[in-house]
PDBQT receptor file of N, H, CA, C and O in Angstrom, charges set to zero:
ATOM      1  N   MET A   1       7.112  -6.298   8.110  1.00  0.00    +0.000 N 
ATOM      2  CA  MET A   1       6.396  -5.035   7.999  1.00  0.00    +0.000 C 
ATOM      3  C   MET A   1       5.007  -5.310   7.413  1.00  0.00    +0.000 C 
ATOM      4  O   MET A   1       4.806  -6.216   6.604  1.00  0.00    +0.000 OA
ATOM      5  N   LYS A   2       4.068  -4.484   7.861  1.00  0.00    +0.000 N 
ATOM      6  H   LYS A   2       4.231  -3.747   8.518  1.00  0.00    +0.000 HD
ATOM      7  CA  LYS A   2       2.706  -4.604   7.347  1.00  0.00    +0.000 C 
ATOM      8  C   LYS A   2       2.175  -3.205   7.032  1.00  0.00    +0.000 C 
ATOM      9  O   LYS A   2       2.157  -2.338   7.906  1.00  0.00    +0.000 OA
ATOM     10  N   PRO A   3       1.745  -2.980   5.787  1.00  0.00    +0.000 N 
ATOM     11  CA  PRO A   3       1.167  -1.681   5.447  1.00  0.00    +0.000 C 
ATOM     12  C   PRO A   3      -0.267  -1.550   5.963  1.00  0.00    +0.000 C 
ATOM     13  O   PRO A   3      -1.059  -2.490   5.889  1.00  0.00    +0.000 OA
ATOM     14  N   ILE A   4      -0.573  -0.385   6.475  1.00  0.00    +0.000 N 
ATOM     15  H   ILE A   4       0.070   0.378   6.535  1.00  0.00    +0.000 HD
ATOM     16  CA  ILE A   4      -1.915  -0.044   6.935  1.00  0.00    +0.000 C 
ATOM     17  C   ILE A   4      -2.393   1.116   6.063  1.00  0.00    +0.000 C 
ATOM     18  O   ILE A   4      -1.673   2.099   5.887  1.00  0.00    +0.000 OA
ATOM     19  N   VAL A   5      -3.596   1.004   5.523  1.00  0.00    +0.000 N 
ATOM     20  H   VAL A   5      -4.181   0.205   5.667  1.00  0.00    +0.000 HD
ATOM     21  CA  VAL A   5      -4.156   2.051   4.664  1.00  0.00    +0.000 C 
ATOM     22  C   VAL A   5      -5.214   2.828   5.433  1.00  0.00    +0.000 C 
ATOM     23  O   VAL A   5      -6.121   2.242   6.025  1.00  0.00    +0.000 OA
ATOM     24  N   ASP A   6      -5.093   4.140   5.419  1.00  0.00    +0.000 N 
ATOM     25  H   ASP A   6      -4.356   4.616   4.938  1.00  0.00    +0.000 HD
ATOM     26  CA  ASP A   6      -6.098   5.008   6.041  1.00  0.00    +0.000 C 
ATOM     27  C   ASP A   6      -7.239   5.175   5.044  1.00  0.00    +0.000 C 
ATOM     28  O   ASP A   6      -7.097   5.869   4.038  1.00  0.00    +0.000 OA
ATOM     29  N   SER A   7      -8.354   4.545   5.327  1.00  0.00    +0.000 N 
ATOM     30  H   SER A   7      -8.470   3.981   6.144  1.00  0.00    +0.000 HD
ATOM     31  CA  SER A   7      -9.497   4.567   4.399  1.00  0.00    +0.000 C 
ATOM     32  C   SER A   7     -10.138   5.944   4.283  1.00  0.00    +0.000 C 
ATOM     33  O   SER A   7     -10.871   6.207   3.329  1.00  0.00    +0.000 OA
ATOM     34  N   GLU A   8      -9.876   6.809   5.226  1.00  0.00    +0.000 N 
ATOM     35  H   GLU A   8      -9.281   6.595   6.001  1.00  0.00    +0.000 HD
ATOM     36  CA  GLU A   8     -10.445   8.164   5.182  1.00  0.00    +0.000 C 
ATOM     37  C   GLU A   8      -9.711   9.066   4.197  1.00  0.00    +0.000 C 
ATOM     38  O   GLU A   8     -10.304   9.999   3.656  1.00  0.00    +0.000 OA
ATOM     39  N   THR A   9      -8.418   8.799   3.957  1.00  0.00    +0.000 N 
ATOM     40  H   THR A   9      -7.936   8.041   4.397  1.00  0.00    +0.000 HD
ATOM     41  CA  THR A   9      -7.639   9.695   3.103  1.00  0.00    +0.000 C 
ATOM     42  C   THR A   9      -7.214   9.079   1.768  1.00  0.00    +0.000 C 
ATOM     43  O   THR A   9      -6.806   9.798   0.856  1.00  0.00    +0.000 OA
ATOM     44  N   CYS A  10      -7.308   7.760   1.649  1.00  0.00    +0.000 N 
ATOM     45  H   CYS A  10      -7.640   7.175   2.389  1.00  0.00    +0.000 HD
ATOM     46  CA  CYS A  10      -6.916   7.084   0.405  1.00  0.00    +0.000 C 
ATOM     47  C   CYS A  10      -7.854   7.482  -0.735  1.00  0.00    +0.000 C 
ATOM     48  O   CYS A  10      -9.075   7.492  -0.575  1.00  0.00    +0.000 OA
ATOM     49  N   VAL A  11      -7.266   7.809  -1.883  1.00  0.00    +0.000 N 
ATOM     50  H   VAL A  11      -6.275   7.801  -2.013  1.00  0.00    +0.000 HD
ATOM     51  CA  VAL A  11      -8.050   8.209  -3.055  1.00  0.00    +0.000 C 
ATOM     52  C   VAL A  11      -7.971   7.178  -4.191  1.00  0.00    +0.000 C 
ATOM     53  O   VAL A  11      -8.386   7.450  -5.317  1.00  0.00    +0.000 OA
ATOM     54  N   ALA A  12      -7.434   5.993  -3.876  1.00  0.00    +0.000 N 
ATOM     55  H   ALA A  12      -7.097   5.772  -2.961  1.00  0.00    +0.000 HD
ATOM     56  CA  ALA A  12      -7.352   4.896  -4.851  1.00  0.00    +0.000 C 
ATOM     57  C   ALA A  12      -6.596   5.293  -6.119  1.00  0.00    +0.000 C 
ATOM     58  O   ALA A  12      -7.003   4.941  -7.226  1.00  0.00    +0.000 OA
ATOM     59  N   CYS A  13      -5.506   6.016  -5.954  1.00  0.00    +0.000 N 
ATOM     60  H   CYS A  13      -5.175   6.302  -5.054  1.00  0.00    +0.000 HD
ATOM     61  CA  CYS A  13      -4.716   6.460  -7.110  1.00  0.00    +0.000 C 
ATOM     62  C   CYS A  13      -3.910   5.324  -7.745  1.00  0.00    +0.000 C 
ATOM     63  O   CYS A  13      -3.479   5.439  -8.893  1.00  0.00    +0.000 OA
ATOM     64  N   ALA A  14      -3.707   4.231  -7.009  1.00  0.00    +0.000 N 
ATOM     65  H   ALA A  14      -4.057   4.138  -6.077  1.00  0.00    +0.000 HD
ATOM     66  CA  ALA A  14      -3.010   3.017  -7.463  1.00  0.00    +0.000 C 
ATOM     67  C   ALA A  14      -1.493   3.162  -7.540  1.00  0.00    +0.000 C 
ATOM     68  O   ALA A  14      -0.825   2.277  -8.073  1.00  0.00    +0.000 OA
ATOM     69  N   ILE A  15      -0.940   4.237  -7.030  1.00  0.00    +0.000 N 
ATOM     70  H   ILE A  15      -1.482   4.956  -6.596  1.00  0.00    +0.000 HD
ATOM     71  CA  ILE A  15       0.514   4.380  -7.024  1.00  0.00    +0.000 C 
ATOM     72  C   ILE A  15       1.141   3.280  -6.165  1.00  0.00    +0.000 C 
ATOM     73  O   ILE A  15       2.173   2.720  -6.538  1.00  0.00    +0.000 OA
ATOM     74  N   CYS A  16       0.534   2.967  -5.030  1.00  0.00    +0.000 N 
ATOM     75  H   CYS A  16      -0.304   3.421  -4.727  1.00  0.00    +0.000 HD
ATOM     76  CA  CYS A  16       1.068   1.910  -4.171  1.00  0.00    +0.000 C 
ATOM     77  C   CYS A  16       1.099   0.578  -4.912  1.00  0.00    +0.000 C 
ATOM     78  O   CYS A  16       2.067  -0.174  -4.802  1.00  0.00    +0.000 OA
ATOM     79  N   TYR A  17       0.065   0.292  -5.648  1.00  0.00    +0.000 N 
ATOM     80  H   TYR A  17      -0.722   0.903  -5.737  1.00  0.00    +0.000 HD
ATOM     81  CA  TYR A  17      -0.006  -0.948  -6.424  1.00  0.00    +0.000 C 
ATOM     82  C   TYR A  17       1.054  -0.954  -7.522  1.00  0.00    +0.000 C 
ATOM     83  O   TYR A  17       1.779  -1.933  -7.692  1.00  0.00    +0.000 OA
ATOM     84  N   ASP A  18       1.134   0.139  -8.258  1.00  0.00    +0.000 N 
ATOM     85  H   ASP A  18       0.544   0.935  -8.120  1.00  0.00    +0.000 HD
ATOM     86  CA  ASP A  18       2.074   0.226  -9.379  1.00  0.00    +0.000 C 
ATOM     87  C   ASP A  18       3.528   0.148  -8.924  1.00  0.00    +0.000 C 
ATOM     88  O   ASP A  18       4.356  -0.463  -9.601  1.00  0.00    +0.000 OA
ATOM     89  N   GLU A  19       3.843   0.754  -7.798  1.00  0.00    +0.000 N 
ATOM     90  H   GLU A  19       3.171   1.250  -7.248  1.00  0.00    +0.000 HD
ATOM     91  CA  GLU A  19       5.224   0.819  -7.320  1.00  0.00    +0.000 C 
ATOM     92  C   GLU A  19       5.650  -0.390  -6.488  1.00  0.00    +0.000 C 
ATOM     93  O   GLU A  19       6.845  -0.596  -6.277  1.00  0.00    +0.000 OA
ATOM     94  N   CYS A  20       4.715  -1.174  -6.022  1.00  0.00    +0.000 N 
ATOM     95  H   CYS A  20       3.744  -1.006  -6.193  1.00  0.00    +0.000 HD
ATOM     96  CA  CYS A  20       5.026  -2.316  -5.159  1.00  0.00    +0.000 C 
ATOM     97  C   CYS A  20       5.816  -3.376  -5.939  1.00  0.00    +0.000 C 
ATOM     98  O   CYS A  20       5.341  -3.876  -6.959  1.00  0.00    +0.000 OA
ATOM     99  N   PRO A  21       7.034  -3.722  -5.456  1.00  0.00    +0.000 N 
ATOM    100  CA  PRO A  21       7.832  -4.722  -6.163  1.00  0.00    +0.000 C 
ATOM    101  C   PRO A  21       7.502  -6.165  -5.758  1.00  0.00    +0.000 C 
ATOM    102  O   PRO A  21       8.048  -7.105  -6.337  1.00  0.00    +0.000 OA
ATOM    103  N   ALA A  22       6.637  -6.348  -4.795  1.00  0.00    +0.000 N 
ATOM    104  H   ALA A  22       6.193  -5.585  -4.324  1.00  0.00    +0.000 HD
ATOM    105  CA  ALA A  22       6.332  -7.691  -4.295  1.00  0.00    +0.000 C 
ATOM    106  C   ALA A  22       5.536  -8.509  -5.318  1.00  0.00    +0.000 C 
ATOM    107  O   ALA A  22       4.814  -7.969  -6.157  1.00  0.00    +0.000 OA
ATOM    108  N   ASP A  23       5.696  -9.814  -5.214  1.00  0.00    +0.000 N 
ATOM    109  H   ASP A  23       6.282 -10.253  -4.532  1.00  0.00    +0.000 HD
ATOM    110  CA  ASP A  23       4.942 -10.728  -6.063  1.00  0.00    +0.000 C 
ATOM    111  C   ASP A  23       4.453 -11.868  -5.182  1.00  0.00    +0.000 C 
ATOM    112  O   ASP A  23       5.264 -12.704  -4.785  1.00  0.00    +0.000 OA
ATOM    113  N   PRO A  24       3.195 -11.940  -4.865  1.00  0.00    +0.000 N 
ATOM    114  CA  PRO A  24       2.099 -11.135  -5.413  1.00  0.00    +0.000 C 
ATOM    115  C   PRO A  24       2.101  -9.719  -4.838  1.00  0.00    +0.000 C 
ATOM    116  O   PRO A  24       2.721  -9.453  -3.809  1.00  0.00    +0.000 OA
ATOM    117  N   LYS A  25       1.403  -8.827  -5.517  1.00  0.00    +0.000 N 
ATOM    118  H   LYS A  25       0.899  -9.043  -6.353  1.00  0.00    +0.000 HD
ATOM    119  CA  LYS A  25       1.279  -7.450  -5.053  1.00  0.00    +0.000 C 
ATOM    120  C   LYS A  25       0.608  -7.429  -3.683  1.00  0.00    +0.000 C 
ATOM    121  O   LYS A  25      -0.315  -8.199  -3.418  1.00  0.00    +0.000 OA
ATOM    122  N   VAL A  26       1.079  -6.547  -2.828  1.00  0.00    +0.000 N 
ATOM    123  H   VAL A  26       1.829  -5.921  -3.043  1.00  0.00    +0.000 HD
ATOM    124  CA  VAL A  26       0.520  -6.411  -1.484  1.00  0.00    +0.000 C 
ATOM    125  C   VAL A  26      -0.872  -5.800  -1.545  1.00  0.00    +0.000 C 
ATOM    126  O   VAL A  26      -1.732  -6.127  -0.728  1.00  0.00    +0.000 OA
ATOM    127  N   PHE A  27      -1.096  -4.913  -2.512  1.00  0.00    +0.000 N 
ATOM    128  H   PHE A  27      -0.397  -4.647  -3.176  1.00  0.00    +0.000 HD
ATOM    129  CA  PHE A  27      -2.339  -4.145  -2.589  1.00  0.00    +0.000 C 
ATOM    130  C   PHE A  27      -3.260  -4.608  -3.698  1.00  0.00    +0.000 C 
ATOM    131  O   PHE A  27      -2.840  -5.228  -4.675  1.00  0.00    +0.000 OA
ATOM    132  N   GLU A  28      -4.529  -4.287  -3.514  1.00  0.00    +0.000 N 
ATOM    133  H   GLU A  28      -4.870  -3.783  -2.720  1.00  0.00    +0.000 HD
ATOM    134  CA  GLU A  28      -5.568  -4.410  -4.535  1.00  0.00    +0.000 C 
ATOM    135  C   GLU A  28      -6.280  -3.066  -4.509  1.00  0.00    +0.000 C 
ATOM    136  O   GLU A  28      -6.471  -2.482  -3.441  1.00  0.00    +0.000 OA
ATOM    137  N   ILE A  29      -6.668  -2.581  -5.658  1.00  0.00    +0.000 N 
ATOM    138  H   ILE A  29      -6.513  -3.055  -6.525  1.00  0.00    +0.000 HD
ATOM    139  CA  ILE A  29      -7.324  -1.272  -5.724  1.00  0.00    +0.000 C 
ATOM    140  C   ILE A  29      -8.789  -1.450  -6.086  1.00  0.00    +0.000 C 
ATOM    141  O   ILE A  29      -9.123  -2.100  -7.076  1.00  0.00    +0.000 OA
ATOM    142  N   SER A  30      -9.652  -0.868  -5.277  1.00  0.00    +0.000 N 
ATOM    143  H   SER A  30      -9.380  -0.340  -4.473  1.00  0.00    +0.000 HD
ATOM    144  CA  SER A  30     -11.087  -0.801  -5.582  1.00  0.00    +0.000 C 
ATOM    145  C   SER A  30     -11.499   0.626  -5.274  1.00  0.00    +0.000 C 
ATOM    146  O   SER A  30     -10.969   1.556  -5.883  1.00  0.00    +0.000 OA
ATOM    147  N   ASP A  31     -12.416   0.828  -4.359  1.00  0.00    +0.000 N 
ATOM    148  H   ASP A  31     -12.846   0.072  -3.865  1.00  0.00    +0.000 HD
ATOM    149  CA  ASP A  31     -12.767   2.194  -3.974  1.00  0.00    +0.000 C 
ATOM    150  C   ASP A  31     -11.645   2.838  -3.166  1.00  0.00    +0.000 C 
ATOM    151  O   ASP A  31     -11.527   4.062  -3.120  1.00  0.00    +0.000 OA
ATOM    152  N   ILE A  32     -10.818   2.002  -2.526  1.00  0.00    +0.000 N 
ATOM    153  H   ILE A  32     -10.914   1.007  -2.564  1.00  0.00    +0.000 HD
ATOM    154  CA  ILE A  32      -9.587   2.432  -1.853  1.00  0.00    +0.000 C 
ATOM    155  C   ILE A  32      -8.541   1.331  -2.059  1.00  0.00    +0.000 C 
ATOM    156  O   ILE A  32      -8.855   0.253  -2.562  1.00  0.00    +0.000 OA
ATOM    157  N   ALA A  33      -7.311   1.612  -1.669  1.00  0.00    +0.000 N 
ATOM    158  H   ALA A  33      -7.055   2.488  -1.260  1.00  0.00    +0.000 HD
ATOM    159  CA  ALA A  33      -6.288   0.568  -1.688  1.00  0.00    +0.000 C 
ATOM    160  C   ALA A  33      -6.558  -0.366  -0.521  1.00  0.00    +0.000 C 
ATOM    161  O   ALA A  33      -6.835   0.079   0.593  1.00  0.00    +0.000 OA
ATOM    162  N   LYS A  34      -6.477  -1.653  -0.781  1.00  0.00    +0.000 N 
ATOM    163  H   LYS A  34      -6.252  -2.015  -1.686  1.00  0.00    +0.000 HD
ATOM    164  CA  LYS A  34      -6.689  -2.643   0.271  1.00  0.00    +0.000 C 
ATOM    165  C   LYS A  34      -5.478  -3.559   0.328  1.00  0.00    +0.000 C 
ATOM    166  O   LYS A  34      -4.939  -3.958  -0.705  1.00  0.00    +0.000 OA
ATOM    167  N   VAL A  35      -5.057  -3.886   1.532  1.00  0.00    +0.000 N 
ATOM    168  H   VAL A  35      -5.494  -3.561   2.371  1.00  0.00    +0.000 HD
ATOM    169  CA  VAL A  35      -3.948  -4.816   1.725  1.00  0.00    +0.000 C 
ATOM    170  C   VAL A  35      -4.510  -6.227   1.620  1.00  0.00    +0.000 C 
ATOM    171  O   VAL A  35      -5.286  -6.659   2.473  1.00  0.00    +0.000 OA
ATOM    172  N   VAL A  36      -4.117  -6.938   0.577  1.00  0.00    +0.000 N 
ATOM    173  H   VAL A  36      -3.486  -6.587  -0.115  1.00  0.00    +0.000 HD
ATOM    174  CA  VAL A  36      -4.635  -8.286   0.357  1.00  0.00    +0.000 C 
ATOM    175  C   VAL A  36      -3.575  -9.370   0.555  1.00  0.00    +0.000 C 
ATOM    176  O   VAL A  36      -3.915 -10.538   0.749  1.00  0.00    +0.000 OA
ATOM    177  N   HIS A  37      -2.304  -8.997   0.509  1.00  0.00    +0.000 N 
ATOM    178  H   HIS A  37      -2.028  -8.049   0.351  1.00  0.00    +0.000 HD
ATOM    179  CA  HIS A  37      -1.215  -9.944   0.713  1.00  0.00    +0.000 C 
ATOM    180  C   HIS A  37      -0.163  -9.335   1.635  1.00  0.00    +0.000 C 
ATOM    181  O   HIS A  37       0.953  -9.059   1.195  1.00  0.00    +0.000 OA
ATOM    182  N   PRO A  38      -0.502  -9.122   2.907  1.00  0.00    +0.000 N 
ATOM    183  CA  PRO A  38       0.465  -8.496   3.820  1.00  0.00    +0.000 C 
ATOM    184  C   PRO A  38       1.732  -9.329   3.999  1.00  0.00    +0.000 C 
ATOM    185  O   PRO A  38       2.800  -8.784   4.277  1.00  0.00    +0.000 OA
ATOM    186  N   GLU A  39       1.615 -10.640   3.843  1.00  0.00    +0.000 N 
ATOM    187  H   GLU A  39       0.747 -11.082   3.617  1.00  0.00    +0.000 HD
ATOM    188  CA  GLU A  39       2.777 -11.511   3.989  1.00  0.00    +0.000 C 
ATOM    189  C   GLU A  39       3.808 -11.310   2.882  1.00  0.00    +0.000 C 
ATOM    190  O   GLU A  39       4.967 -11.694   3.037  1.00  0.00    +0.000 OA
ATOM    191  N   ALA A  40       3.394 -10.713   1.769  1.00  0.00    +0.000 N 
ATOM    192  H   ALA A  40       2.452 -10.401   1.643  1.00  0.00    +0.000 HD
ATOM    193  CA  ALA A  40       4.296 -10.474   0.647  1.00  0.00    +0.000 C 
ATOM    194  C   ALA A  40       5.103  -9.181   0.805  1.00  0.00    +0.000 C 
ATOM    195  O   ALA A  40       6.038  -8.942   0.041  1.00  0.00    +0.000 OA
ATOM    196  N   CYS A  41       4.756  -8.361   1.772  1.00  0.00    +0.000 N 
ATOM    197  H   CYS A  41       3.997  -8.556   2.393  1.00  0.00    +0.000 HD
ATOM    198  CA  CYS A  41       5.426  -7.070   1.953  1.00  0.00    +0.000 C 
ATOM    199  C   CYS A  41       6.917  -7.268   2.201  1.00  0.00    +0.000 C 
ATOM    200  O   CYS A  41       7.314  -8.051   3.064  1.00  0.00    +0.000 OA
ATOM    201  N   LEU A  42       7.736  -6.552   1.438  1.00  0.00    +0.000 N 
ATOM    202  H   LEU A  42       7.413  -5.915   0.738  1.00  0.00    +0.000 HD
ATOM    203  CA  LEU A  42       9.186  -6.630   1.546  1.00  0.00    +0.000 C 
ATOM    204  C   LEU A  42       9.750  -5.608   2.528  1.00  0.00    +0.000 C 
ATOM    205  O   LEU A  42      10.937  -5.648   2.853  1.00  0.00    +0.000 OA
ATOM    206  N   GLY A  43       8.907  -4.695   2.999  1.00  0.00    +0.000 N 
ATOM    207  H   GLY A  43       7.943  -4.662   2.734  1.00  0.00    +0.000 HD
ATOM    208  CA  GLY A  43       9.368  -3.653   3.912  1.00  0.00    +0.000 C 
ATOM    209  C   GLY A  43      10.202  -2.580   3.240  1.00  0.00    +0.000 C 
ATOM    210  O   GLY A  43      10.972  -1.888   3.906  1.00  0.00    +0.000 OA
ATOM    211  N   CYS A  44      10.065  -2.431   1.944  1.00  0.00    +0.000 N 
ATOM    212  H   CYS A  44       9.439  -2.994   1.403  1.00  0.00    +0.000 HD
ATOM    213  CA  CYS A  44      10.888  -1.478   1.190  1.00  0.00    +0.000 C 
ATOM    214  C   CYS A  44      10.437  -0.033   1.366  1.00  0.00    +0.000 C 
ATOM    215  O   CYS A  44      11.178   0.895   1.041  1.00  0.00    +0.000 OA
ATOM    216  N   MET A  45       9.225   0.159   1.878  1.00  0.00    +0.000 N 
ATOM    217  H   MET A  45       8.623  -0.595   2.142  1.00  0.00    +0.000 HD
ATOM    218  CA  MET A  45       8.641   1.473   2.142  1.00  0.00    +0.000 C 
ATOM    219  C   MET A  45       8.298   2.279   0.886  1.00  0.00    +0.000 C 
ATOM    220  O   MET A  45       7.982   3.465   0.986  1.00  0.00    +0.000 OA
ATOM    221  N   THR A  46       8.355   1.666  -0.270  1.00  0.00    +0.000 N 
ATOM    222  H   THR A  46       8.612   0.703  -0.352  1.00  0.00    +0.000 HD
ATOM    223  CA  THR A  46       8.037   2.365  -1.516  1.00  0.00    +0.000 C 
ATOM    224  C   THR A  46       6.605   2.881  -1.516  1.00  0.00    +0.000 C 
ATOM    225  O   THR A  46       6.347   3.994  -1.974  1.00  0.00    +0.000 OA
ATOM    226  N   CYS A  47       5.680   2.089  -1.012  1.00  0.00    +0.000 N 
ATOM    227  H   CYS A  47       5.889   1.185  -0.640  1.00  0.00    +0.000 HD
ATOM    228  CA  CYS A  47       4.274   2.512  -0.991  1.00  0.00    +0.000 C 
ATOM    229  C   CYS A  47       4.097   3.726  -0.083  1.00  0.00    +0.000 C 
ATOM    230  O   CYS A  47       3.442   4.699  -0.456  1.00  0.00    +0.000 OA
ATOM    231  N   GLU A  48       4.681   3.661   1.102  1.00  0.00    +0.000 N 
ATOM    232  H   GLU A  48       5.213   2.871   1.405  1.00  0.00    +0.000 HD
ATOM    233  CA  GLU A  48       4.562   4.757   2.068  1.00  0.00    +0.000 C 
ATOM    234  C   GLU A  48       5.207   6.039   1.535  1.00  0.00    +0.000 C 
ATOM    235  O   GLU A  48       4.641   7.124   1.663  1.00  0.00    +0.000 OA
ATOM    236  N   GLU A  49       6.380   5.908   0.943  1.00  0.00    +0.000 N 
ATOM    237  H   GLU A  49       6.840   5.027   0.839  1.00  0.00    +0.000 HD
ATOM    238  CA  GLU A  49       7.108   7.071   0.433  1.00  0.00    +0.000 C 
ATOM    239  C   GLU A  49       6.446   7.721  -0.776  1.00  0.00    +0.000 C 
ATOM    240  O   GLU A  49       6.578   8.929  -0.972  1.00  0.00    +0.000 OA
ATOM    241  N   ASN A  50       5.737   6.941  -1.590  1.00  0.00    +0.000 N 
ATOM    242  H   ASN A  50       5.630   5.959  -1.430  1.00  0.00    +0.000 HD
ATOM    243  CA  ASN A  50       5.147   7.474  -2.819  1.00  0.00    +0.000 C 
ATOM    244  C   ASN A  50       3.674   7.831  -2.728  1.00  0.00    +0.000 C 
ATOM    245  O   ASN A  50       3.122   8.386  -3.678  1.00  0.00    +0.000 OA
ATOM    246  N   CYS A  51       3.028   7.533  -1.621  1.00  0.00    +0.000 N 
ATOM    247  H   CYS A  51       3.477   7.082  -0.850  1.00  0.00    +0.000 HD
ATOM    248  CA  CYS A  51       1.608   7.831  -1.477  1.00  0.00    +0.000 C 
ATOM    249  C   CYS A  51       1.397   9.349  -1.406  1.00  0.00    +0.000 C 
ATOM    250  O   CYS A  51       1.892   9.997  -0.484  1.00  0.00    +0.000 OA
ATOM    251  N   PRO A  52       0.670   9.917  -2.369  1.00  0.00    +0.000 N 
ATOM    252  CA  PRO A  52       0.505  11.377  -2.406  1.00  0.00    +0.000 C 
ATOM    253  C   PRO A  52      -0.382  11.933  -1.287  1.00  0.00    +0.000 C 
ATOM    254  O   PRO A  52      -0.350  13.132  -1.011  1.00  0.00    +0.000 OA
ATOM    255  N   THR A  53      -1.168  11.070  -0.647  1.00  0.00    +0.000 N 
ATOM    256  H   THR A  53      -1.193  10.096  -0.871  1.00  0.00    +0.000 HD
ATOM    257  CA  THR A  53      -2.043  11.541   0.431  1.00  0.00    +0.000 C 
ATOM    258  C   THR A  53      -1.566  11.058   1.813  1.00  0.00    +0.000 C 
ATOM    259  O   THR A  53      -2.264  11.224   2.813  1.00  0.00    +0.000 OA
ATOM    260  N   ASN A  54      -0.360  10.455   1.848  1.00  0.00    +0.000 N 
ATOM    261  H   ASN A  54       0.207  10.321   1.036  1.00  0.00    +0.000 HD
ATOM    262  CA  ASN A  54       0.207   9.923   3.101  1.00  0.00    +0.000 C 
ATOM    263  C   ASN A  54      -0.771   8.989   3.817  1.00  0.00    +0.000 C 
ATOM    264  O   ASN A  54      -0.912   9.036   5.039  1.00  0.00    +0.000 OA
ATOM    265  N   SER A  55      -1.438   8.147   3.039  1.00  0.00    +0.000 N 
ATOM    266  H   SER A  55      -1.324   8.109   2.047  1.00  0.00    +0.000 HD
ATOM    267  CA  SER A  55      -2.457   7.240   3.562  1.00  0.00    +0.000 C 
ATOM    268  C   SER A  55      -1.912   5.885   3.975  1.00  0.00    +0.000 C 
ATOM    269  O   SER A  55      -2.651   5.069   4.528  1.00  0.00    +0.000 OA
ATOM    270  N   ILE A  56      -0.637   5.626   3.720  1.00  0.00    +0.000 N 
ATOM    271  H   ILE A  56      -0.037   6.288   3.271  1.00  0.00    +0.000 HD
ATOM    272  CA  ILE A  56      -0.068   4.316   4.027  1.00  0.00    +0.000 C 
ATOM    273  C   ILE A  56       1.018   4.457   5.089  1.00  0.00    +0.000 C 
ATOM    274  O   ILE A  56       1.902   5.309   5.007  1.00  0.00    +0.000 OA
ATOM    275  N   THR A  57       0.911   3.591   6.081  1.00  0.00    +0.000 N 
ATOM    276  H   THR A  57       0.193   2.899   6.147  1.00  0.00    +0.000 HD
ATOM    277  CA  THR A  57       1.895   3.540   7.146  1.00  0.00    +0.000 C 
ATOM    278  C   THR A  57       2.350   2.096   7.281  1.00  0.00    +0.000 C 
ATOM    279  O   THR A  57       1.524   1.184   7.307  1.00  0.00    +0.000 OA
ATOM    280  N   LEU A  58       3.652   1.885   7.367  1.00  0.00    +0.000 N 
ATOM    281  H   LEU A  58       4.323   2.626   7.347  1.00  0.00    +0.000 HD
ATOM    282  CA  LEU A  58       4.171   0.538   7.602  1.00  0.00    +0.000 C 
ATOM    283  C   LEU A  58       4.378   0.322   9.085  1.00  0.00    +0.000 C 
ATOM    284  O   LEU A  58       4.950   1.166   9.775  1.00  0.00    +0.000 OA
ATOM    285  N   THR A  59       3.908  -0.817   9.571  1.00  0.00    +0.000 N 
ATOM    286  H   THR A  59       3.444  -1.503   9.011  1.00  0.00    +0.000 HD
ATOM    287  CA  THR A  59       4.060  -1.171  10.982  1.00  0.00    +0.000 C 
ATOM    288  C   THR A  59       4.779  -2.515  11.079  1.00  0.00    +0.000 C 
ATOM    289  O   THR A  59       4.822  -3.279  10.115  1.00  0.00    +0.000 OA
ATOM    290  N   LYS A  60       5.327  -2.784  12.224  1.00  0.00    +0.000 N 
ATOM    291  H   LYS A  60       5.293  -2.163  13.007  1.00  0.00    +0.000 HD
ATOM    292  CA  LYS A  60       6.016  -4.071  12.440  1.00  0.00    +0.000 C 
ATOM    293  C   LYS A  60       5.047  -5.109  12.958  1.00  0.00    +0.000 C 
ATOM    294  O   LYS A  60       5.437  -6.251  13.199  1.00  0.00    +0.000 OA
TER     295      LYS A  60
């Protein structure tokens, strides 16, 4: 699975970063959430389920 962040709707709240159980973290937060370690994604969908703006989508 690979998370995709919608840069138009992401508000950089960092919930995806905080909730991500992967090590290293899949996300980095700056002006928006950025996927920096897609290979670390566990496919748990925690980021997608907890994003308050529905800005994250997991793809295969």
